[in-house]
N, C-alpha and C positions, 0 to 999 in steps of 0.2 A: 379670390385674390391670388395672384401668381407670386411665386417666390421672388421674381425680379422686382416687383413692386414693393415687396416687403423689405428687400435688401436696400433699395434706394429710398424707401419711405414715401408716405403720402399724408396729405392733410385734408380734413373736412372743413369747408368754408361755408359760412352763411352770409348771403348778400341780400340786403334790404334797401329798397328805394323805389322811386317812381318807375324806373325802367331797369330792373336788375338784369334783364336779358342782354343789355348792352355790354355788361361785363363779360359774358360768355363770348360775344362777338369780338371784343377786344382781345381776349385770350387766344381766340382762333387766329386773328390777324397776326399775332406774335408767335404763332406756331407752338403754343403751349398745349400739351396733351391734357385733357380733362375728361372725366367720366362720371357716370351716375348723377347727372344733373337732373334735379327734380323740376317739374313745371312750376312756374311762378304761382304762388297762392298768397293772397293778401299782400301783394307787393314784396314777396320774399321767396328765395330759392336757396337750395344747398347744392354744392358741387365738390367733387374731389379733384385735387391737383397734386402734382409731385411736391414732395416736402421742400425742395429747394426753391419752389415758386410760391410758397405759402405767403411769405411776407410781402413780396412784390405784388401778388394778387390782391392783397388787402389794400395796399397803397393805390393800385390801379382802380379799384372800386371807389375809393374815396375821391380820386381825381375825376371820376364820372358822376359825382354827386350821389353816390350810394354809400351805405354803411357796410363795411366788411369785418367779419369776425372769424377767428380760427376756433372751431368747436373742438377739434381733436386732432392729434398727430400720432401716427402709428408707423412702425417699422424700426429698423436698426438705428437710424440716426436719432429718432426720438428716445430710444432705449439708452443710447450712449449719453445723451444730454441729461437723462435722469440719473444715471450712475455717476456722472461727473460731479454732480452736486452732493453726492453722498460720500463724504470724505472718510468716515469711519469704515465704510464698506471696503474701500480701497486699502485702508490701513490693515484691516483684518485679512484681506486677501494677500497682502504682502507678507504679513506675519505667518500665515499658513504656508505660503510658498517657501519662506525662509526655514520654517520647521521641517518641511518635507525635504528641502535641499540638504540641511544639516543632518537630519535624522537618517537619510539614506546613506550617509558615510559610516554608519555604525551597523553592526550585525544584530538583528532582533529575532531572526528565525533561522534555524539550521535544519535542513532536510537531508536525509541520507537515503540513497537508492542503490539497488543492485546487490546488497549483502544478503546472503542466504544462511550461512552458518555462523558468521561473526556477528555478535549482538551489537545493537546501536550504541549501547553504553560504552563498549570497548573503543569504538571509533570516536565517540564524543570525548572520552577521556584522553585519547591521543591528540585530538584536535585542541583540547583545552591546554595541553602542555605546550602546544605550538602557538598559543595565543588566540586561537579561534574560539571565541566564546560569546555568549550573549552580552552585548554592550561593548564589544571590541571595535576599535577604529580600524577598519579594513584597508583604507588606502595606504597605511604604513606597512602592510604585510606583503611578503613575497609569496605568491601562490605556488610557485615552483618549489620554494623552500619548504612550505607547509606540506605539499604533496610528498616530497622526498622524505621528510621527517616522519610522517605518518606511516609510510610504507616500511620504513626501517623499524618502527615501534610495533607494528602489527604484522607479523610474518605472513599471515594468511592472505594479505592483500597483494595482488599482482599488478594492478593498474588502478589509478585514481585521478579524478579531476575535481577541482574546487572552483565553482563559478559563483561570484557574488554580484548581485544586482538588486539595487533598491532596498538594501537592508536584509535581503534574503540570501543565505548561503546554501547553495545546492551542491551536495557532495555525492558523486557517483563513483562507486567502487566496483572492481571486478576481482573476484576471489581466485586464488591459485588452486589449480587442480592438484589434489594430493596424489603423489606418485605411488605406484604399488609398492608394498612393503618388500624390501629386498630379500631374496631367498638366501638364507644362511646355509651355505653348502656344508659347513662343518657340523651342522646340527642334524643328528640322526633321529629319524621318526619312523613309526609304523603308520600305516593306513588302517584305522580301526572302524568298526561299525558304530555310527551315531545312534542308530535305532534298529529294531528288529525288521527283517524283511526276507523275501525270497529272491535270491540272486538271479539276475537275468544275463548280465554281462560283466566281465572283468577285463580291464585294460591296465596292465602293469607296465608303465614306462620306465620305472626304475624300482628295483627291489624284487621280491619273490612273491608271486601270487599264491596264497594259502587257501583260497576258496575257489569254487567253480559254479557254473550255471546249474540252477535247479536245487541249490543247497540253501537251507534255512539258516540264517545267522541271527545271533543275539547281540544286543548292545554291548560294546566294548570288545567284541571278538576281533582278532587281528585278521584283516583281509589281505593286505599286502605287507609282507614282512620287511622290516628296515635293514635288510642285509642282502648282498648279492651272492648268487650261486653260479657255479660253472661245472665243468666236467669233474673237477676234483672235489666238488662239494661247496661248502660255505667259503666265500672269499673275503668277506669283511663287512662291517656296518656301512650303510648308505642312508641317504635321505630318500625314503620311499616316495614315489610319485605315481599317480594313476587315478583311475576312477572305477567305481563299482556301482552299477545300475541295478536296482532291486525293486520289487513290488512291495508296497507297504499298505497297511490298513489302519484306518483311524476311526475312533468313535468319540465324538466330541459332544458335550452336553452343556446347554446354557439354561439357567433357571432365572425367571423373572416374575415379579408379582402380577396378579390378575388385574390389579387396579393401579392407576397412576394419579399423581397430584396435578391438577390443572389449575392454572391461575385465572381467577375471576377478579377483574379490577373493580374496586368499589367506587371509583370516580373521585376519590379524595386524593389530592396531591398538593405538594408544596415545592417552592423553588428557592434555591439559594444562589445569590449572585456574588461573583467575585471579580474584582478588577486586578488584572495582572499587569504590572508595570516592570518590564525587564524580568528580573528574578523575584520581585517582591509581589506577594499576594495580599490584597486588601479585601477582607471578607465583609460583606454587608449583611451578615446574619450572626446570630448568637448560637453558642453550642458547638457540637461536633459535626463534622461533615461525613462521618461514618454512616453508611447506609444501615438502618435498623432492620430487624427481621420483619418479613412480610412486606417489603418494599423493593421496587426496582429503581435503580439509580441510572439516569440518562444524563450525560454531560454534553452540552452544546457550547462550542467556542465561536466567538465572533471577533477575529483579529481585525485591527485597523490596518487593512492592506488592500491593494488593488492588484491581484495576481502577483507577479514578480516585478511590477513597475515600481512600486514603493511599498515599504513596510515600516510601521512605527511601533514602538515598544508598548503598545496598549492592546490588551486583549480582554474582552468581556466574556466571562465564563458563567454559564447557567447550569446548575445541577438540579434536575427535576426528580423528585421522589414520588413514585406512583405506588399507592397502597393497593394490595390485593389480598384475597382470601384463597387459601389452598383447598380446593374441593376435590375429593376422591371421585374418580370416574372410571368405568370399566375400560380396560386397555387390552387390545389384541396386538401384541408385538411379535407375532410369529414371523412375519416377513422380515422385520428388522433383525430379529435374532438369527434368522437364516443367513442374512447378509453378513452379520458379525462372525458367524462360524465359518462361512466360506472365505472371508478375508483372513481369518486366523489359519485356516487350512492352507491357503495360498502362501502365507508367510512361513508355515512349517516346511513345505516342500520346496520352497525357493523358486527363483525365476526359471530355472531349468527343468523343474518338475512338471508333471501333468497329472490331471485327475482322470482316471479311466472310467469310474462310475461313482455316483453319489446319490444318496437317498436321505431325506429328512422326515422325521416323525415328530409329532407334538402331542402332549398330554397335559392334563390339569389335575392337580391334587394339592390339598392343604392350602388353598388360596394362592397358588403359584402355578406358573406354566413352564413346562420343560420342553425344550426343543433339542432334538438329538440329530446329529449329522453322522452318517456312516459312509465312508468313502474308501475306494481302492485307488491307489496312486502308483505312479512310477517316478522314481527320483534317485539322485545320487546320495548314497548313505555313508560314503567314506569321509573320515576326518583324521587329522594328524594327531598323533600321540607320541611325545618324545620317548626315546628308549631309556629305560631305567638302567641302573648299574648292574642289576641281575641279568637284564637282556644283553648288555654288552659282554658280561662275563660268559654267558652261554654261547654267544657268537664266537668269542675268542677260543672257547674250548672246541668248537666245531671246525675251526680252520685247520686244514690238514697240516701236520708237522713235517717240515722239510729241513734240509741241512741249512737252507738260507735263513729261515726264521728261527731256527734253534729247536731244541727238544721241548 
């Protein structure tokens, strides 16, 4: 059966009489399309005709002295005739359409995208103060006013859009880039060693270099002094600026048990169902929803929504508690611990540092496994340390006495 015949509809007729084939001949003379006509058996045949010709075909058979009967009607016209007689179905359809239409004018879901450092709760709190909340009537809102108000309340937001469609509010934000901390020129600092190392290069852009290549320095040692020098000696305190590259050595150790706890699910589980209507939670279970020990809690949500087309304030939530037994099993975490130590080393030397050589060893004792990483690196070891009052007093004492600055 083709889609065209399903759309226009067709009817199955039974024709009985002395000469039922005369009915087929009469249909052909009237240019009526018919198909699947069965050969006459016991003075009876069946034939299919277009739905609009069903009644006329019956009357035509009766005019030729035969009996006509409609056995079945199929297609969209027959479906519409059946639905037309079902009044309550149309009432329910109209009620559902009205609920969808009215419900889509309220906000039932809020989704936030694009935030990396600003928590969702901060943005939701700012939106709530602007009237954007679950159950709010959004056609009465000014989206431009909401956007400007939230940007003023949350300083970290640079740009923001609010799109409301079908009861779903989609909030897209772009965060501001934090500008570099301004350099306080009036703050005097030394460049000191953050860690021990063998100096390879010193670049003093401001201040006085107090170390040199090939010298071993200790943590806290001043590398670039926070004072300027000239031909006449010390000229005054400055904010030291520059870099000191040195070789450093690390020995990092990580200890982990030889055994690990592995979950073995027992197959026993239970489910807790909750109906969420707006902000109201209706629990269909007794007791607490806190996950007990020895169970995994998995939450599944089934909101009454079709994408962003429409959203209603009904969400069915299912919490599944799966029981398990913790079974100790042998664990070889050597590779995992090596990765942890390498990541920690990379954090220690910073993005500008490099690892010249590295070697890891592993050993077991006392029911635990020790993984040790020994590495040689090259990195910047200088850090800023503010000048103390003693430093400033020493610098002033070293400034040459002239008639201009007094005795």
